C-alpha positions in Angstrom: 23.9 -58.2 -48.5 26.0 -56.7 -45.7 23.3 -56.7 -43.1 20.3 -58.7 -41.7 17.6 -58.1 -39.2 18.1 -59.7 -35.8 15.7 -58.9 -32.9 14.3 -56.0 -34.8 17.7 -54.4 -35.3 20.0 -54.4 -38.3 23.0 -56.6 -37.8 25.8 -55.6 -40.1 28.6 -57.8 -41.6 31.7 -55.9 -40.6 33.9 -57.8 -43.0 31.8 -56.8 -46.0 31.5 -53.2 -44.8 35.3 -53.1 -44.3 36.1 -54.5 -47.7 33.6 -52.2 -49.5 35.1 -49.1 -47.8 38.7 -50.1 -48.5 37.8 -50.5 -52.2 36.3 -47.0 -52.3 39.3 -45.5 -50.5 41.6 -47.2 -53.0 39.7 -45.8 -56.0 39.8 -42.3 -54.5 43.4 -42.6 -53.3 42.4 -41.9 -49.7 45.5 -43.3 -48.1 45.0 -42.0 -44.6 41.5 -43.5 -44.5 42.9 -46.9 -45.6 45.5 -46.7 -42.8 42.8 -45.5 -40.3 40.4 -48.4 -41.2 43.1 -51.0 -40.5 44.3 -49.2 -37.3 40.8 -48.9 -35.9 39.9 -52.5 -36.7 43.0 -53.6 -34.9 42.4 -51.4 -31.8 38.7 -52.3 -31.5 39.3 -56.0 -32.0 37.2 -58.1 -29.6 35.2 -55.1 -28.4 31.4 -55.1 -28.8 28.7 -52.3 -28.6 26.8 -52.7 -25.3 23.5 -51.7 -27.0 23.6 -54.2 -29.8 26.3 -56.8 -29.0 27.7 -56.3 -32.5 31.5 -55.9 -33.0 32.4 -52.3 -32.0 34.1 -51.6 -35.4 30.7 -51.7 -37.0 30.0 -48.3 -35.5 32.8 -46.3 -37.1 32.5 -48.3 -40.3 28.8 -47.5 -40.5 29.6 -43.8 -39.9 32.2 -43.8 -42.6 29.8 -45.5 -45.0 27.2 -42.8 -44.3 29.7 -40.0 -44.8 30.8 -41.5 -48.1 27.1 -41.9 -49.2 26.5 -38.2 -48.3 29.5 -37.3 -50.6 31.6 -36.3 -47.6 34.7 -38.0 -49.2 37.5 -36.1 -47.4 40.5 -38.2 -46.4 41.0 -36.3 -43.1 37.3 -36.4 -42.2 36.9 -40.2 -42.9 40.1 -40.9 -40.9 38.7 -39.0 -37.9 35.4 -40.9 -38.2 37.2 -44.2 -38.2 39.4 -43.3 -35.3 37.0 -41.2 -33.2 36.6 -43.7 -30.4 40.1 -45.2 -30.4 41.5 -43.0 -27.7 38.4 -42.9 -25.5 37.7 -46.6 -25.6 41.2 -48.2 -25.9 44.6 -47.8 -24.4 45.9 -45.5 -27.2 47.0 -41.9 -26.3 46.5 -39.0 -28.7 50.2 -38.4 -29.1 50.7 -42.1 -30.1 48.3 -42.0 -33.1 50.4 -42.5 -36.2 48.6 -39.8 -38.2 49.1 -36.2 -39.0 48.2 -33.2 -36.8 44.9 -32.5 -38.4 43.6 -36.1 -37.8 45.0 -36.2 -34.3 43.3 -32.9 -33.4 40.0 -34.1 -34.8 40.3 -37.3 -32.7 41.3 -35.3 -29.6 38.3 -33.0 -29.9 36.0 -36.1 -30.2 37.5 -37.6 -27.0 35.4 -36.7 -24.0 37.3 -36.4 -20.7 36.6 -34.7 -17.3 39.5 -32.6 -16.1 40.4 -32.3 -12.4 38.0 -30.0 -10.6 35.3 -30.1 -13.3 31.8 -31.3 -12.9 30.4 -33.5 -15.6 28.1 -30.7 -16.8 31.0 -28.2 -17.2 33.1 -30.9 -18.9 30.3 -31.6 -21.4 29.9 -27.9 -22.2 33.6 -27.5 -22.7 33.7 -30.6 -24.9 30.9 -29.4 -27.2 32.3 -25.9 -27.5 35.7 -27.4 -28.4 34.3 -29.4 -31.3 34.1 -26.2 -33.3 37.9 -26.0 -33.3 38.1 -28.9 -35.8 35.9 -29.1 -38.8 36.5 -32.8 -38.9 35.4 -33.2 -35.3 32.2 -31.2 -35.7 31.1 -33.2 -38.7 32.1 -36.4 -37.1 30.2 -35.6 -33.9 27.1 -34.8 -35.9 27.2 -38.1 -37.7 28.0 -39.9 -34.5 24.9 -38.4 -32.8 22.6 -39.1 -35.7 23.6 -42.7 -35.8 23.3 -43.1 -32.0 20.0 -41.3 -31.7 18.6 -43.5 -34.6 19.3 -46.7 -32.7 18.3 -45.7 -29.1 14.7 -46.6 -29.0 14.3 -50.1 -27.5 18.0 -50.3 -26.7 18.5 -47.7 -24.0 16.7 -46.7 -20.8 14.2 -43.9 -20.9 16.5 -41.8 -18.7 19.4 -42.2 -21.0 17.3 -41.4 -24.0 16.0 -38.3 -22.3 19.6 -37.2 -21.4 20.8 -37.6 -25.0 17.8 -35.8 -26.5 18.2 -32.8 -24.2 22.0 -32.8 -24.7 21.5 -32.8 -28.5 19.0 -30.0 -28.3 20.8 -27.8 -25.8 24.5 -28.4 -26.8 25.0 -30.1 -30.1 22.4 -28.3 -32.3 23.5 -24.8 -31.2 27.1 -25.9 -31.8 26.2 -27.0 -35.4 24.6 -23.6 -36.0 27.6 -21.8 -34.7 30.0 -24.0 -36.7 28.7 -22.8 -40.0 29.9 -19.3 -39.2 33.4 -20.5 -38.4 33.5 -23.0 -41.3 31.3 -21.5 -44.1 32.5 -24.1 -46.6 30.7 -26.7 -44.5 27.4 -24.8 -44.6 25.5 -27.2 -46.8 26.8 -30.3 -45.0 26.0 -28.8 -41.6 22.5 -27.9 -42.7 21.9 -31.4 -44.0 23.2 -32.9 -40.7 21.1 -30.6 -38.6 18.0 -31.6 -40.5 18.7 -35.3 -40.1 19.5 -34.9 -36.4 16.6 -32.6 -35.7 14.1 -35.1 -37.3 15.2 -38.0 -35.1 15.6 -35.8 -32.0 12.1 -34.4 -32.3 10.6 -37.8 -32.9 12.2 -39.1 -29.7 11.2 -36.0 -27.8 7.6 -36.5 -28.9 7.6 -40.2 -28.0 9.2 -39.6 -24.6 7.5 -36.2 -23.8 10.7 -34.2 -23.6 10.5 -30.4 -24.1 13.0 -29.0 -26.6 14.2 -25.5 -25.8 17.9 -25.4 -26.8 17.8 -23.9 -30.3 15.6 -21.1 -29.0 17.7 -20.5 -25.9 21.1 -20.7 -27.6 20.6 -19.9 -31.3 23.3 -17.9 -33.1 27.0 -17.7 -32.6 27.3 -14.7 -30.2 24.2 -15.5 -28.3 25.2 -19.1 -27.9 28.7 -18.1 -26.7 27.3 -15.8 -24.0 24.7 -18.4 -22.9 27.4 -21.1 -22.6 29.6 -18.8 -20.6 26.7 -18.0 -18.3 25.7 -21.7 -18.0 29.1 -23.1 -17.3 31.3 -20.3 -16.0 33.6 -20.9 -18.9 34.6 -18.4 -21.5 34.8 -20.0 -24.9 37.8 -19.4 -27.1 37.4 -16.1 -29.0 38.0 -18.0 -32.2 34.7 -19.9 -31.6 32.6 -16.8 -31.8 
């Protein structure tokens, strides 16, 4: 077994997870994913997840394992998943990542930052709109949010859970609906991820008495784009519509 229950939470054995993934990557000749797994493990060495106290590398390894189980076995996608927090949480810069432009772009779009003069709300809106520019990033973010929402109860404050549920409803879910228009080849995968995320988000919303309005407010690509422009004062890239 690669996991056990500790304090009502699954505690994963990162060494077994790592070994199992590397074996899968080798069989499928996913060379970038092999490189990304070793790189991420090195950069996250010694770091732990605040919510669980487990080694941080467990998070991207679990996400990669989930993607593989869902038959999302794309070398670029899995590499972005494994690397998605490296720039945001370590001293690595995007331009220093020793990977190709597709992977660097995906990691860049997954990296949240607030630009000078921006409020956090506007930065969040820009960040979520920008995910659609990389099909690797939009899938990665969906998996990331599903995993995070699934482990929030009992680990985070009510206020943080509320903020994540509302953000998921009003920003991520409309982005996933819009992404299927830009990346039609991802339609089935995006539908599955939306179902998974919506199920957990609605459960949390019910438990914490949080109203969900986002998909009704921002549903559809053109409507979503105009609402985001109205909400943030930003005009999304025409390619996103």
